[in-house]
N, C-alpha and C positions, 0 to 999 in steps of 0.2 A: 642177437641178444634177446632172451625172453624177458618180457616185462612182468614182474610179479603181480598176481591178481589183487594183492592187498597194498600195492605201493602207495596209492592215493586214498586209501580207505579213510573215511571220515572227512575228506576234503570236499569243499563246496565250490563249484566253478560256475560262473556266469559267462556263458559263451555268446558273444555278439556276432551277428552275420550281416554284412552290408551288400550292396548291389554290385556283384562281380561274378563273372563266369566261373571263377574259382570257388564259388560257394558250394559246389558239389563235393569238393575235397573236404569241406568242413564236416561232412557226414563221417568220413574216415577218422577225423580228429575226435569227434564225439565218441565214436566207437572205442578209440584208444583210451579216452578218459574213463568211460564206464567199465571197460575191461579191467582197468587198474583200480577199480573200486570207488571212484569219485562219484559224487552226486552232481548232476549237471542240469542247469536251467538255461534255456536258449531265449535270446531276445533278437528279433529281426527288424531291420529297417523296411519301410515300404518297398524300396527298390530291390531288396534281397528276395522278396516274395515273387518277383518277376522271373527269377532264375530257378527257384526251388520252392516247393510247397512246404509250409510249416508242418504238415502231417508227417513228413519224413523224419524231421527232428523229434517230433513227439513220440514216434514209434521207437526210436533208439534211446531217448532220454527218459521215457516213461513219465514225462512232465509236460504240462501245457506250454506252448510257446507264447511268449509275451510279444505283442506287436501293437501298432497304433490303434487297432480296432477293438481291443479287448481288455484294456487296463481297468482294474477294479479297485475301488477304495473301500469296499465292504469287507475285504480280506487282505492278504499280503501280496496279491497279484498286481503290483504296481511298481513304478521305477524306484521308489524310496525303499520299500520293504525288501524288494528283490536285491537291491544293491547292498543293503545291510546284511542280507543272508550270506553273501558270497565271501569266500576267502581270497579269491582272485577273480578279476574280470579279464577275459581274453576276447579280442575282436579279430576274427580271422574268417574271411578276408576283410581288410579294411580298405575301402576305396580311396582314391585321391580326394574325392569330394568330402568324405567323412573325416579324413585327416585334416583338411583345412578347417572344417567345422570344429573339431575337437581342439585344435590349437587356438581358435578364436573364442572358445567357450560358448559356441552356439548349440542350443539344445532344442532343435525343431522336430526331432523324431524321438520315439520312445527309447531308442538305442542311445542316442546322444544325451538324453536326459539321465539314463542310467549311468553313463560314463561321468557326467558332470557331478552326479550325486555320490559316486564311488570314491572313498577316501584312500584306499590302499593302492597297491601296484596294479596297473593295467598293462597287459601284454598285447601288443598289436603286431599283426602280420600283414603288411601291405600287399596289394595286388593291383597293378595298373599298367597301362601302356608305357613303354620306355620313356617317351617324351613327357608323358604326364607325371611319372614318378620323379623324373629328373628336372621338372620345371622348377625354377628358382623359388617360386612361392611355396611349392610343396616341400622342397628341401628345407626351406626356412621353417615351415610348420613342423617338420619332423625334429628339427633342432630344438624348437620351443617345447615340444612334447617331451623330449629327452631330459630337459631341465626340470620337468614336473615329475609326476609319479608314473611315467610311462617307460616301458622297456620295449624294444623292437626286435623281432626276428627278421633278419635281413632277407630281402628278395633274392631271387636267383635268375641267372641268365639262361634262357631256353627259348624255344619257339612259343610265341604268345598266341592268344586267341585271334589276334588281328593278322596272323600268318606272317609275322616278322620275327626275327630272332633278336632278342635283346634283354636287358635287365628289366625286371618288373613282375616276374612270375612269383606267386605266393610260395613261400617255403614249403617243403614237404611236410605233411601232417606229423610225421614222427619227430621232426626237428622242433615243431611248435610244441609237441608233447614234452620233449626233453626240457625245453626252456620253461614250460609251465611247472614241471616237476622240480626244477632247480629253484624256482622262486618259492614254491610251497614247502620244500624239504630242507631248506638251509639250516645248517647246524653251526652255532656260534664257535664251537671248538675248531671245526675244519674250514670255516669260511675264510677265503683269501689265504689259506695256508698253502705253501708250496709243497707239492708231493711229486716224487719221481717214482714211476712204476715200470718195471721191466717184465716182458711177457713173451711166451712162445719158446720154441726150441730153436737154437741157432743152427744154421746150415753151413757146414764146413766144406768148401769147394774142393772137389777132386779134379774136375776139368770144367769146361763151360756148360756141360749138361748134367753132371753128376755131383752129388754131395753126400756127406754123412750128416745125419740128423737124428731126432728122436720123436716119440709119439706125442709130445706136449702139444695141446690144442690152443693154449693161450686163453681159454675161457675164464679161468680163475682170475687172471690178471685183468681181463676185460671187465669182469664183474666188479672188481675192486675199483677200477678206473671209473666206471659208471656210477657206482655208489658215492664215490668221492666227489664226482662232478655234481650230482644232485645235492650234496651237502655244501657246495659252494667253494670247494678247494680249487686251487690253481694246479691243474693236473698236467704233467708231462709224461706221456706214455711212449715207452721205447719198446718196439716189438718187431718180431719177424713175421707176424700174422696179419698185419694191416689193421685198419680200424672199422671194418664193416660191422654194423650193429651198434656203433658208438656215435655220440653227437659229433657233428662236424667241428664244433668249437673246441673239442679236446685236442690239445697240441700233440700230434703224433709224429714220432721219429721212426722211420722204417730202417731196419738194419738187417744184415744177412748173417754174419758170422760173429764169433766171440770177440774178435779184435774190434769190430765196429761197435759192438754192444759196450765194450769196455770204454772206448773213447766217448761215445754218446752219453753213457751214464756219468762219466766224470764231468763232461761239459754241463750236463743238466744239473748235477749236484752243485757245482760251483755257481751256476746261474741262480739256482734256488737260494743259495746262501747269500748271494749279493742282493737279491730282490726281496727277501723276506723281511718282515717286521721283526723287531727284537723279541716281541712277545709271541711270535708265531714260529716256533722251531720247525724246520723242514723235516719231512719224512722221506725215507727210501723203502719201497717194498720190492725186494729182489725176488720176483716170482718166476722169472725166466728159467728155463732148463738149458743152461749153458753147457756146451760140449766140453768134455774133459780133454779130448784130443782132437787135433786137426791134421790133415795131410801136410807133410813137411814140404812137399814140392808140388803144389797145385799146377796143373797144366793148362796152357792156352789151347783153345780149340777143343775138338772132341777126339778122345783116344779111340782108336779103332779096335774093335773086338779081335779082328784077325791078327793084329800086331801084338796084342796082349798075351795070346796063348791061352791054354786051358787053366792055368793058375796065375793069379794076379796078386802080388804082394804090394800093399801100400804102406809106405813108411809114415808113421804118425809121430807127432810131438805134442807135448802137453800144452794146453792153452793157459793163459794167465788167469788165475783165480780173481774174479772181479772184486769181491768183497775184501779180500786180503790186499790186493793191489791198491785199492782206494781207501785204505785205512785212514791215512792222514786227511784225505779229502772229505771223509765222512765225519770228521770232528764237528760237533754241533748239529749233527743230523741224526734223528732217531731212525734206526735201521732195523727192519724186520726181514729175516731170511725165511725162505721156504725150503723144506727138506722132504723129498719123496723117498721112501724106502720100501723094500719088499721083504726085509728080514724082520719077522714079528718078534724075534728074540732080542736082537741088538739094535733094531731100528730106532726105538725111542731113545736109547742111550746115545746113539750117533747124533740124533737131533739135539739132545741136551748138550753134547760136547761142542756143538757149533757156537754156543753162547760165548765160550772162552776162546775157542780156536779162531773164530772170525770177529770176535769182539762186537757182537750185535746185541740189540736190546731185547729181541724176542725171536723165537723160531716158530713157524707154522709147520707142524709135522703131519705128513699124510702117509698112511700105510697103504701101499698099492697091493692089489691082488695079482694082476697081470697086465699085459698091454691094453686090454679092454678097459682098464680103469681110467685111461686117458680119454678125453673127448666127450664124456658124458655130461649131463646137465646137473648132476649132483656130486657132492664131494664130502669128505669128513676131515676135520682138522682138530689137532690138539695144539692149543696156544701155550707156548712154554716161555717162561722168563726165569730169571735167577731165583725168584721168590715164590713162583707159583706154576701150576700146570693145570690148564682148564680144558676139559674135553668139550668142544663146541658142538659135537654131535654130527649127524649126517643131514644135510639140507641141500636145497638148490644152491648153486654157486653164488647167486646174488644174495640170498638170505645169509649164506655163510660169510660173504664179504661184509655184510652189515655187522655180523657178530665179531668178526676180526677187527673191524674199525672201532667197535665198542671197547674191545680189550685194548687196542692200540691207544685210544684216547686217554686211558688210565695210566699209561706208562710215565 
């Protein structure tokens, strides 16, 4: 998933670094922030400078690094003014020692002073030996921080610097980036709203090694899922393409064929309706390219070419139309269908007819040129409702997802 260069444009991030071998990964995190358009200032603890030089952070952030040796009260290069400047403070990695200090309100370094002075959300990403991170005192400290203005990106289990395998490794920089963006980009309309998204082309099994499918890449659905995640929605992503390039915290349901997608979509819709608040009407984005037909008698094992002969006829039967089948289940759910056509004469009318045929609230219409139209990084959509028809233009799929959600929020 490509991160737009302007995703965090105008956002100000104070990035804290403490003494951990994982500090080298923070350079990658800083690179992700700046590539997304954010302004970043770095503050380092004395221990952090034992692992990595401030010059490395200065080269990537194009800002001086604040540490215990260079605080100035002649300008804004101090823990008070720097904390006031930031939209969010992120500490990655945060050591067990700093976790304990933060929970106790101890401010004996410039970094902990910044944290104590910062009034908004502080995102922390711990890094420590398994026994250290699981120490009851550190676990209690993390609980105390969670009750204050701190949010945490969970550690991961892998081989640690101490050459043991266990929990305590800092989260991957991209996951920290995702959680930072989620805090900065929350949208009151979408926040905590349950949204179900289907994506990818279904694979209808012929035998254990062959299937019928289509060219759908699932990128449009992924872009919508990512955009909604950043806005704070509770996303359930049902897909045939996996969740590579998406945050690990997005609930993903992997399916193969139309039958599995139908069942999973129904279950997800019912769950969304049960869990949603009365003022937060759930949404369904039916982006998946579901097969119209499936082999009537899929075979076990692998069919032998020699046994099939020169001509092979496969008997097909229609799959259930998901939107029509789930009509009653979709009551109380705002539903947006996606329609891809190659007929520039009747394609638009076919898309408009879906509004009544499938009883959906809107249709995203895409006129394809050929098979090469699938899988690209750009797309064009016309957003159609009973009252309006808006050409959203041609953009990257993420930017297009943003425009689709803007239209959807006005339904």
